C-alpha angles and dihedrals in degrees: 000000000000129000088248092055092050093047091048087055090055102265122138121212112241103223093177129048126179117239116265099047123121091236100091110130112033143033126299123202126188130208114197117206136165091256106037144347112246122203125202115196120196110190116215099230101035143058091221113113123200122210113192144161133192130047114004091225094048106024126190101231113214098176137007119180144070122324120194101197146352093270091058091045091053091053089057091044090052089054091051090054094057 
């Protein structure tokens, strides 16, 4: 997935992260909705994606594993929003 694909799907790149989060080496994207904020973390040296909600320091992880494309990612994100 590219940054352009994620942004086209409504995600915003998080260009600042406070210290103490688990999102150190990779890219974090945020999807804001009326119900929850969903974070998608793409580690630099891995194909494992994390989809989480809740507090950024103690996230509720809904999925952790490989994702092949944006459509599959959005299915997991939809599940996190329920």
